[in-house]
N, C-alpha and C positions, 0 to 999 in steps of 0.2 A: 236226796231228800226222800223221806218216807212218804209213800203214797197216801196213807190215811191222813197224815197231818196236812198234806197239800190239799186233799179233797175237803177237809174240814175248813181250811182257810178259804178255798174257792167258794164253797157253799155260803159261808158267812159273807164274803164280799159280794156275792150275787144277790143275797137278800138285801144288803145295804144299798147296792146299786139300784135295785128295783124300787126301793122305797125312798131313795134320796131325792127323787124328782129331777133336779138338775144340779150340776156342780159348777162352781166358778172355774173359769179357764185358768189353768195353772201353768207356770213355766216349766220347761223341761228340767231345769236345775232343781226345782222343788220336788218334782216327781222322782228324779234320781236320788235325792236325799231320802225320800220316804222308802224307796226300794232298798237303799243301803241299810236303813234301820230295820226293815223287815228281814233282810238277809242276816244281819247281825243277831237279831233276836232268835231267828230260826237256828242259826249255828250254835248259839249258847244253849238253847233248848235241847239240841241233839247231844251236847256234851255234858250237861248238868241235869241229872235225874231229879233234882230238887225243885226245878223250875219248869214252867210251861208258859207258852205265850197266851196272852189274854186276847183271844180272837175278836172279841167285841171291840175293844179299844183299837186293836190293830186294823180291823176292818173300817172303823170310823175314820181313822187317820188316812187310810188309803183312799177312801171315798172322798174325803175332804179335798184331797189333792188330785182328784180326777182319775184315779186308778180303779179299774174294775177287775173282777175275777177273770174276764176274757183277756185282759191285758197281761196278767201274770201267769195265767194257766198255760198248759201245753199248746204250742202254736201261737201264743199271744205275742204281742210286739215286745214285751219286757221279759218273757219267760226265760230265754237263754241267759240274759243278763242277770236275772235273779238267781238262777241255779248256779251260775259261775261265781257270783258273789258269795253265795252260801258256802260253796265248796272252798273258796279261798279263805274265808273267815274261819271256817271250821278247821282247816289245816293250820292256820296261824294259832288259833286257840288251843288246838290239841297238843301244842308244845308245853302247855302249862298244866299243873295239877288240877284235878276236878274242883277242889275247894276254891282255888284262885278263879277259875272260870265262873263258878257260881257266884262268888263275891263280886266279880266284875259285872255279871248280869244284874245283880241286885242294885249295885251302885249306879249303873247306867240306865236300867230300864225297870227297876223295882218300883215300889209304892211312891218313893220320893226320888226316883231316878234323875240323874243330871242331864241325860239326853232326852228321854221321853218317859214321863211318869206312867207307871201302870201297865207297860207292855209285857212285862214278865211277872208272873205270880207263882206262889208256892204250889206244889202239887199236893 
């Protein structure tokens, strides 16, 4: 994972965590699901130069489910899991042509994405 992208995500999450006040207690399953989506988006972003993650929407989703920058940042309780998922997803996606990866990203996470709308936007 590129350091600049992780730093940008962590800063955005920190801002939302600081301004969110409190979050509702979320189940571990819901947090795992959010981490999985973050990893998938970050893997697609790495392999598709046409798309980038929407850090605003991504940070809002993470914060809604009780995840903070500290949780996913280096040393955080979910950091190793997130990094491992990104690597696994990137490896799986790298078997496909760039156009297929980009189209998959748009279908799953684009403006009208079937998984989460708006997590990926055009560069």
